[in-house]
Structures are given as structure tokens and as C-alpha cells.
C-alpha positions as CSV (number, residue, x, y, z in Angstrom):
1,X,-30.7,-7.2,0.4
2,X,-29.9,-4.7,-2.4
3,X,-28.8,-1.2,-1.3
4,X,-31.6,1.4,-0.7
5,X,-32.3,3.9,-3.4
6,X,-31.0,1.6,-6.1
7,X,-34.3,2.5,-7.9
8,X,-33.7,6.2,-8.4
9,X,-35.1,7.2,-11.8
10,X,-32.0,9.4,-12.7
11,X,-28.9,7.9,-11.0
12,X,-27.0,10.5,-9.1
13,X,-23.2,10.1,-8.6
14,X,-22.4,8.8,-5.0
15,X,-20.2,11.8,-4.3
16,X,-23.1,14.2,-4.8
17,X,-25.4,12.1,-2.7
18,X,-22.8,11.9,0.1
19,X,-22.6,15.7,0.1
20,X,-26.3,16.2,0.5
21,X,-28.3,16.2,3.8
22,X,-29.9,12.8,4.4
23,X,-33.3,12.6,2.7
24,X,-36.3,11.6,4.8
25,X,-37.5,8.1,4.2
26,X,-40.7,7.8,2.2
27,X,-43.1,5.6,4.2
28,X,-46.1,4.4,2.1
29,X,-49.3,2.5,3.0
30,X,-50.0,-1.1,2.1
31,X,-53.5,-2.3,2.8
32,X,-53.0,-5.3,0.5
33,X,-50.2,-7.2,-1.2
34,X,-50.8,-5.4,-4.6
35,X,-50.6,-2.0,-2.7
36,X,-47.4,-3.1,-1.1
37,X,-45.9,-4.0,-4.4
38,X,-47.0,-0.7,-5.9
39,X,-45.3,1.2,-3.1
40,X,-42.1,-0.8,-3.4
41,X,-42.0,-0.6,-7.2
42,X,-42.6,3.1,-7.3
43,X,-40.0,4.3,-4.8
44,X,-41.0,3.8,-1.2
45,X,-38.2,3.4,1.3
46,X,-40.6,1.5,3.6
47,X,-44.1,0.3,3.7
48,X,-46.4,0.1,6.7
49,X,-49.2,-2.5,7.1
50,X,-51.3,-4.4,9.6
51,X,-52.8,-7.8,10.5
52,X,-56.2,-8.7,9.3
53,X,-57.8,-8.1,12.7
54,X,-58.6,-5.3,15.2
55,X,-55.0,-4.8,16.3
56,X,-54.5,-2.2,13.7
57,X,-56.3,1.1,13.1
58,X,-57.4,0.3,9.5
59,X,-59.4,-2.8,10.2
60,X,-61.7,-2.8,7.2
61,X,-63.1,-5.8,5.4
62,X,-61.0,-6.9,2.5
63,X,-57.9,-5.1,3.7
64,X,-54.7,-6.1,5.6
65,X,-52.6,-9.3,5.8
66,X,-52.9,-12.8,7.1
67,X,-49.6,-14.4,8.1
68,X,-48.9,-15.9,4.7
69,X,-49.7,-12.7,2.9
70,X,-47.5,-10.7,5.2
71,X,-44.6,-13.2,4.8
72,X,-44.9,-12.8,1.1
73,X,-45.0,-9.0,1.3
74,X,-42.0,-8.9,3.7
75,X,-40.0,-11.2,1.3
76,X,-40.9,-8.9,-1.7
77,X,-39.9,-5.7,0.1
78,X,-36.7,-7.1,1.6
79,X,-35.6,-8.5,-1.8
80,X,-35.6,-4.9,-3.1
81,X,-34.0,-3.4,-0.1
82,X,-37.1,-1.8,1.5
83,X,-38.3,-1.9,5.1
84,X,-41.6,-3.2,6.4
85,X,-43.2,-1.5,9.4
86,X,-46.1,-3.3,11.1
87,X,-48.8,-1.2,12.8
88,X,-50.3,-2.7,16.0
89,X,-51.7,0.7,16.9
90,X,-55.1,0.1,18.5
91,X,-55.6,-0.4,22.2
92,X,-56.0,-3.8,23.8
93,X,-59.6,-4.3,24.9
94,X,-60.6,-5.6,28.4
95,X,-60.1,-9.4,28.7
96,X,-58.2,-9.6,25.3
97,X,-54.8,-8.3,26.1
98,X,-53.3,-11.6,25.0
99,X,-54.5,-11.0,21.4
100,X,-52.4,-7.9,21.1
101,X,-49.4,-9.4,22.8
102,X,-49.7,-12.4,20.4
103,X,-49.7,-9.9,17.5
104,X,-46.4,-8.5,18.7
105,X,-44.9,-11.9,19.0
106,X,-46.1,-12.8,15.5
107,X,-44.6,-9.6,14.1
108,X,-41.2,-10.5,15.5
109,X,-41.4,-14.0,14.2
110,X,-42.2,-12.7,10.7
111,X,-39.1,-10.5,10.7
112,X,-40.6,-7.0,10.3
113,X,-38.1,-4.1,10.5
114,X,-40.1,-2.2,13.1
115,X,-43.4,-2.5,15.1
116,X,-45.5,0.7,15.4
117,X,-47.3,0.8,18.8
118,X,-49.5,3.2,20.6
119,X,-50.5,1.5,23.9
120,X,-48.1,2.0,26.8
121,X,-48.8,-1.6,28.1
122,X,-47.9,-3.1,24.7
123,X,-44.8,-0.9,24.5
124,X,-43.8,-2.3,27.9
125,X,-44.5,-5.9,26.8
126,X,-42.6,-5.6,23.6
127,X,-39.6,-4.0,25.3
128,X,-39.4,-6.8,27.9
129,X,-40.2,-9.7,25.7
130,X,-38.3,-8.7,22.5
131,X,-35.6,-6.2,23.6
132,X,-33.8,-6.3,20.2
133,X,-37.0,-5.4,18.2
134,X,-37.1,-1.9,16.8
135,X,-40.1,0.0,18.1
136,X,-41.8,3.1,16.7
137,X,-44.4,5.2,18.6
138,X,-47.6,5.4,16.6
139,X,-49.4,8.6,15.7
140,X,-52.2,7.0,17.7
141,X,-50.1,7.5,20.8
142,X,-50.8,11.3,20.5
143,X,-47.3,12.3,21.5
144,X,-47.1,16.0,20.6
145,X,-44.2,17.1,22.9
146,X,-40.6,16.1,23.1
147,X,-41.2,15.3,26.8
148,X,-43.7,12.6,25.9
149,X,-41.4,11.2,23.2
150,X,-38.3,11.2,25.5
151,X,-40.3,9.4,28.2
152,X,-41.1,6.6,25.7
153,X,-37.5,6.5,24.6
154,X,-36.3,6.2,28.2
155,X,-38.9,3.6,29.3
156,X,-39.4,1.6,26.1
157,X,-36.4,2.4,23.9
158,X,-38.5,3.7,21.0
159,X,-36.4,4.6,17.9
160,X,-39.0,6.7,16.1
161,X,-42.1,8.7,16.8
162,X,-44.9,9.6,14.4
163,X,-46.2,13.1,15.2
164,X,-49.9,13.8,15.1
165,X,-51.0,16.3,12.5
166,X,-51.7,19.1,14.9
167,X,-48.2,20.8,15.1
168,X,-46.9,23.7,13.1
169,X,-43.6,23.2,11.3
170,X,-41.9,25.4,14.0
171,X,-43.3,23.1,16.7
172,X,-42.1,20.0,14.8
173,X,-38.6,21.6,14.7
174,X,-38.7,22.3,18.4
175,X,-39.5,18.6,19.0
176,X,-36.6,17.5,16.8
177,X,-34.1,19.9,18.6
178,X,-35.0,18.3,21.9
179,X,-34.9,14.6,21.3
180,X,-32.6,12.0,19.7
181,X,-35.6,9.9,18.6
182,X,-36.2,9.9,14.9
183,X,-39.3,12.0,13.9
184,X,-41.8,11.0,11.3
185,X,-44.4,13.3,9.9
186,X,-47.3,13.0,7.5
187,X,-46.8,14.3,4.0
188,X,-49.9,13.4,2.1
189,X,-53.4,12.1,2.6
190,X,-56.7,12.5,4.3
191,X,-56.9,14.6,7.4
192,X,-58.8,14.0,10.6
193,X,-60.4,16.8,12.7
194,X,-59.3,15.1,15.9
195,X,-55.9,14.6,17.5
196,X,-55.0,11.1,16.5
197,X,-55.7,8.6,19.3
198,X,-58.3,10.9,20.8
199,X,-61.3,10.7,18.5
200,X,-64.7,9.9,20.0
201,X,-66.9,10.8,17.0
202,X,-67.1,7.3,15.6
203,X,-67.8,6.0,19.1
204,X,-70.6,8.5,19.5
205,X,-72.3,7.4,16.3
206,X,-71.5,3.7,16.2
207,X,-70.2,2.7,19.6
208,X,-67.0,1.7,17.8
209,X,-63.8,3.6,17.0
210,X,-60.3,3.3,15.6
211,X,-59.0,2.9,19.1
212,X,-61.2,-0.1,19.9
213,X,-62.1,-2.1,16.7
214,X,-59.6,-0.4,14.4
215,X,-62.0,1.4,12.1
216,X,-63.6,4.8,12.0
217,X,-67.2,4.6,10.8
218,X,-67.2,0.8,10.3
219,X,-68.7,-0.3,7.0
220,X,-71.4,-2.3,8.7
221,X,-73.0,0.9,9.9
222,X,-72.8,2.7,6.5
223,X,-75.8,3.0,4.2
224,X,-76.1,4.7,0.8
225,X,-79.8,5.6,0.2
226,X,-80.8,6.6,-3.3
227,X,-83.6,9.3,-3.3
228,X,-85.2,11.1,-6.3
229,X,-82.5,13.5,-7.5
230,X,-80.2,12.8,-4.6
231,X,-78.0,10.3,-2.7
232,X,-78.1,10.2,1.1
233,X,-75.3,8.7,3.1
234,X,-76.0,7.5,6.7
235,X,-73.9,6.2,9.5
236,X,-75.8,4.0,12.0
237,X,-79.0,5.8,10.8
238,X,-77.6,9.3,11.2
239,X,-77.9,11.4,8.0
240,X,-74.3,12.5,7.3
241,X,-74.7,14.0,3.9
242,X,-76.9,14.5,0.8
243,X,-75.4,14.6,-2.7
244,X,-76.9,15.6,-6.0
245,X,-77.2,13.1,-8.8
246,X,-73.9,14.3,-10.4
247,X,-72.1,15.0,-7.2
248,X,-69.6,12.4,-6.0
249,X,-70.8,10.7,-2.8
250,X,-68.1,10.3,-0.3
251,X,-67.7,7.7,2.5
252,X,-69.9,8.9,5.5
253,X,-67.4,9.6,8.3
254,X,-69.0,11.8,10.9
255,X,-66.3,14.5,10.8
256,X,-66.7,15.0,7.0
257,X,-70.5,15.4,7.0
258,X,-72.5,18.4,6.1
259,X,-74.9,19.5,8.8
260,X,-77.5,22.2,9.2
261,X,-76.3,24.8,11.8
262,X,-78.6,27.8,12.5
263,X,-80.2,27.5,9.1
264,X,-77.0,27.0,7.1
265,X,-75.8,23.6,5.7
266,X,-72.1,23.2,5.4
267,X,-69.1,21.1,6.5
268,X,-69.5,22.0,10.2
269,X,-66.5,20.0,11.4
270,X,-64.1,19.6,8.6
271,X,-64.2,20.1,4.8
272,X,-62.9,17.2,2.8
273,X,-59.3,18.0,1.8
274,X,-55.9,16.3,1.7
275,X,-52.6,17.2,3.3
276,X,-49.9,17.9,0.7
277,X,-46.4,19.1,1.7
278,X,-44.8,19.4,-1.7
279,X,-44.2,23.1,-1.3
280,X,-42.5,22.8,2.1
281,X,-40.3,19.7,1.4
282,X,-37.1,21.8,1.6
283,X,-38.1,23.0,5.1
284,X,-38.9,19.5,6.2
285,X,-35.5,18.4,5.0
286,X,-33.8,21.4,6.7
287,X,-35.3,20.8,10.2
288,X,-34.2,17.1,10.2
289,X,-37.4,15.1,9.8
290,X,-36.4,11.5,9.4
291,X,-39.4,10.1,7.6
292,X,-42.4,11.3,5.6
293,X,-45.5,9.2,5.8
294,X,-48.3,8.8,3.2
295,X,-51.8,8.2,4.6
296,X,-54.1,5.6,2.9
297,X,-54.0,2.0,3.8
298,X,-57.7,1.9,2.9
299,X,-56.9,3.3,-0.6
300,X,-56.3,1.4,-3.8
301,X,-53.0,0.2,-5.3
302,X,-53.5,2.8,-8.0
303,X,-53.6,5.6,-5.3
304,X,-50.5,4.1,-3.6
305,X,-48.6,4.0,-6.9
306,X,-49.6,7.5,-8.0
307,X,-48.7,9.2,-4.6
308,X,-45.5,7.2,-4.1
309,X,-44.2,7.9,-7.6
310,X,-44.9,11.6,-7.3
311,X,-43.4,12.1,-3.8
312,X,-40.4,10.0,-4.8
313,X,-39.8,12.3,-7.8
314,X,-40.1,15.4,-5.5
315,X,-37.7,14.0,-2.9
316,X,-35.2,13.0,-5.5
317,X,-35.3,16.5,-6.9
318,X,-34.0,17.7,-3.6
319,X,-30.8,15.9,-4.3
320,X,-30.0,18.6,-6.8
321,X,-30.1,21.1,-3.9
322,X,-33.0,22.5,-1.9
323,X,-32.2,26.1,-3.1
324,X,-33.1,25.0,-6.6
325,X,-36.1,22.9,-5.7
326,X,-39.4,23.9,-7.4
327,X,-42.8,22.2,-7.3
328,X,-43.6,21.0,-10.7
329,X,-47.2,21.5,-12.0
330,X,-47.3,17.8,-13.0
331,X,-46.7,16.7,-9.4
332,X,-49.5,18.9,-8.1
333,X,-51.8,17.6,-10.9
334,X,-51.1,14.0,-10.1
335,X,-51.8,14.5,-6.4
336,X,-54.9,16.6,-7.0
337,X,-56.4,13.6,-8.8
338,X,-56.3,11.5,-5.5
339,X,-57.0,14.3,-3.0
340,X,-60.2,14.4,-1.0
341,X,-62.6,17.0,-2.5
342,X,-59.8,17.6,-5.1
343,X,-58.4,20.1,-2.6
344,X,-55.1,20.3,-0.8
345,X,-53.8,22.0,2.4
346,X,-50.7,22.4,4.5
347,X,-52.9,21.8,7.5
348,X,-51.4,22.6,10.9
349,X,-47.9,23.0,9.4
350,X,-48.8,26.5,8.2
351,X,-50.9,28.7,10.5
352,X,-50.7,32.3,9.1
353,X,-52.9,33.6,11.9
354,X,-50.4,32.7,14.6
């Protein structure tokens, strides 16, 4: 395999790179082979993907990989020195544990660089059956403390943990100070009102959730209903939102709906917005975050290319020294084009009211 970072747009002398703190890996989504290639070609250090079934938490029609497609994707990524991380991050359903175990076995056979797991039973299975396989703890595992992470390291030898998007930057730093497990955080993409791995809203509306069938608000329950002067979106018959003729109609997930509360109609649970950490990248580097993840396996290859290219440029700018780092307007403009509601936030990382 070729050395990592051979694709830097402006090559930096090795002596300068060696003197800098290690940049976090940029981990980008691949819901399809074109998206995987877009991530690799635009500067991702690693891609994460899933099988075309309910063992992964983005189990939407038309997405994900069969064994041949995954083999092709792994070959493409490895040829360019990038890593492939496979998410098996839903929870085995009663009577079907063997399906999830088989997914772990297949992942090992395909030669992925790491398997991302959430379920304790699957972590135990993978550790015993494939002790040499690198394991990551999924964000769906909801590990928000170093005690939980250290437990999974001790019992299952996890090498990395993906933190849920509920911690302040100071809390992330506290986790890093108290564990030797690599820590991965989210850097861009859609937010969820719930602590990952603990959402019941989709189950409430549909009887199905990311933890069970691998999809929030599965498409079979979604309906767009055109009315005079408006577009209504429904989820299993529940009215989620009503949009004007010239207003973009978003996908009807329950947490992003507008509801009438005491006579006022507004985003009662969560307003559509995207996480964007461009402004705090130097702080993320300083506290020792090992990887930055981009959300969006359900998004298009164009989205993947645009976000990957922008974050790659920002991370590479840190090589010149974090004290001289400045967010360029062009970066913000590019990310705003693919942000939910054209809005961005630092989310839980920055809580000025604390």
C-alpha cells in the first residue's frame, strides 16, 4: 500500500510533518462504491461502510454493500493507502444472533481494517473468535465515560471508541486523559436529538428503529402528500411537517418535525442543523482526538466529496501550525451548501451556559 497522506494538495517537507502533533484521521462515510471512491479521492484517511442488511444502522434501500461491492471498495481504498472500517452497529434480534455473528466473520474474511461494534455480545464473540481483528466501539454503544470505554478495552480489547455527540469539549478531553483507547469524535453532519443508541422515537412512530432494523424512520413508512399550496410529510400516518410550495421539504424524521405546542408551531424537539467543528479544529488537535468522523452514509457521493475535500484542506492547514490556523470563508461556504437547514452549530462541544 502507498504511504498515507501521499495525496496532500500542497506537499509539506517530512521534517515539518514530523515536528507537528499527529493530525486526527479523517473518517468519511461510504454508503455506496461511488461515495467510497469520492471519499478516498478527496482526502479521507479512512472510510466506514456497512453490509446491505440490518446489521448496520444505515440500512436504507439502495445503500450499502454486498460482498463483491465491498471487496471492490476495500481493494480501491487499500491501493491508495486508506483504511476501511465496517460498521456492524445494530443489535442482534431475538432468534437471529447468528446473522450478526456471520457478518463479523464475513468482515474478517474480506480484510477490513477494523469492525465497529455496539453490542456487548458481539464484542465478546469477535474477541473470542477473531482475537487479532481490530475492534472499535460504535457511537451506538453510548459510551460517554472513560469508565465505560476502559471496561470495553479490558474485556474486549477495543482499540478506538466513537463518542456520542452529547459531550462538551472539556468532557471529551477528560475522557482522553483517562484512557489509552483512541477517541473518535464527530466533526460534521446531521445531529440527533437523542443519545446515540438510545433513541426510541422511530420505534414509537413505526415500531422500528436504528437499533433494530438499522434505519430511523424507514422509507416504507414515509409519505409526501401534495396539498394545494403545501406539501405534507408523514411518517406512518403521523403528520411530521407541512411546507410551502417554495419551501424545501425535508425527510420526515420525527425529531426534526414541526409540531403545534400550546398554539405555537415550531421545531419542538430539534431544529434541522448540522454539526461543524471547523472553528475548534485546533482545540480538537490539542486535546489528542485520534479521529474525526463525518456523518452521512445516506448522503450522495457529491456530499461526500464536498465535505471530505473541505475538511481535508482545513486539517492540512493545521500542519502550518495551529496558532496560525484560521477558518477560510470558502470552507464555511462549501459546508453550508450541504448543511441541514443551511445552518451549522458546535452542538454539545460548546455550551456557553455551563
